[in-house]
Every structure is written in C-alpha cells, then in structure tokens.
N, C-alpha and C positions, 0 to 999 in steps of 0.2 A: 749569147743568150743570156739574159739577166737569169737571177735564181726566182724572181716572181714569175718568169715566164715558164720556166721550169716545171716549178710546183702546178701551174695552172695547166698545163700540159699533160701533166702525171695524174692530176684530178681527175681530168676529160677522160682517159683513158680508163681509170678506175670506173666511174660512173657510165660509161658508153655515151657521154655525151659529146657531141660536136659543139663546136661555137656558133651560134646564131640559132642553135635549134630549141625550141622549148619542153621543158620536161614533161612527158606523157600523164595523163593522170588515170589514176587507177579505176576501171571501168565499176569493179566492184564498191567502190566508195560511192559512186554515182547512183548505182542501184539501190543503195542500202535508204537514200532518203525519198523513193517512190515506195509509197504504200503499196501491199498486195493487193491485186482485184478483190479479193474477198472482202476487206477492208473498206473498200469503195462502195459498195451497194449494201453494207450493214445498215440494217436499221431495227430499231427497237419493235418488238410485237407489242402492239397496245391489246390488253385485254378487252374485249366485248362483251363477255358474259361469264357469270360466274354460279355452280352451286351454293346452295345458302338452304338455312332453315330459315320458316316464316313463325314466329310467335304471335300471337292474337294480345293486342293492347286496346281493351276498351276504353282506355281514356282520350284514345286518338278521334280526331273528327273523320267525317266521312270523305273516302277517296284518298287518306292521309296514310305515308309508311313512315318509320326511324331508320336511315341507313347509319351504320357505325363509319366514322371517318375515315378510317384506312382502307375497307372498302369502295367506299365512294370516290376517293382520290384512284384508286386501282381501275375503277371503270368509268371515271370521266365523268362522275354525276356531281352535279352541285345542286345547291339548296334551291327549291323549287322547281327542279328539273323533274321532268316526267318518268316514272318506270316502268317497265314489264316486270309481273311476275309471271312467269309461267309454271305450270304445276303437270307435270306428268306427259308435257307435250301436246297437252288438248285443250287446257283450261287456262287461258290467258287473264291478265287482271292488270291494268295500270292505274298506278297510283302517283300521287305528288310526293316529290322526295324531300324530306326534312332532316338534315346533319344531326348526328348525336356524336360525342366525344369518347364515344366507345371506340378500345382497341383490342385487336386481335380476338376479334369476335365473326362468326357467320351469321350471326342472326339478324333479321330485318323482322320489326316490329311493323305488323299492319293492322288497320280495321277490321274487325272480323266479320260484320253483318253480312257482306255481297259473299264472303268466300264460304260461310256456314249454311247458306241459301245453295250453292253451287257443290255442296258436299265435302268441303277441303276441311282437313282437320288440324287442331294446333300442333305444332312441330313437324310440319310436312315439310319434305324437300322438296326444292325449288329451283328455278333458274331465275336469275336476276339479270338485266340489260336494262339499257338507257334506252329510253322509247323514242324512235325515229317517225317523226311524222307532225 
C-alpha cells in the first residue's frame, strides 16, 4: 500500500466515513432555517378606533373635521374620507376629514353647531374611527 492510501484509510477511520458514503447533514442546521409557526401566522394588528378629545373650531365648514397627520395614519384615514365620532357610545356624528400637520396630539377639531344642538361640550372625550359605508 502506498502512503496516500494509508492516510486515506486512516482519515476514514477517524471520521467514521466509508468510501462511497455521503456525509450526513446535521438536522439542527436544516431546522434552523425554517421559521417557527408563530412567525408564519404573525400579522400586525391595525388600529380601528382611538379615544380622542374633540375641540370646537368655528372656522370649519359644516360637516368638516381636522385630524392630526399621525392619528390619521394610525387609523388609515386619508384626506376627504368620512370619519365617525362617537360620544359616550350613544351620540354618533359623521364628518369629512381633512388632515393637518400637527403631530403628537389626540385633538380632533370639528364643526360645533351640530354637536352643541345634541348637548356635546367642547373638549369632550370621544371615539374616532373611519366611517364604513
């Protein structure tokens, strides 16, 4: 036997491999590339409604409301969309939204006449959502 054959045989004995057999792939390495089940079903929850304060703005036209930009993005409201403002779960008002550049604010400015008639005060807490329908 030549020196090359001897070293080849010795190498096979150390690794436990036999000639003609493929090297086994580690199953843990294969499983590490498969994401866990929780990641496959993961979805971001989109916010549908938000508690806000309403402020009266006499300068707005009838049926208009000003919504801060970050609040509008959070709820998926775009310029000209219809929005619902619900007060105490009983009084529901629908306005046309206009987006303002104000950030970090939970104040929505609305046309006051209709709200005053229904007994809603300035700076009231309400729920804001995008109108569906």
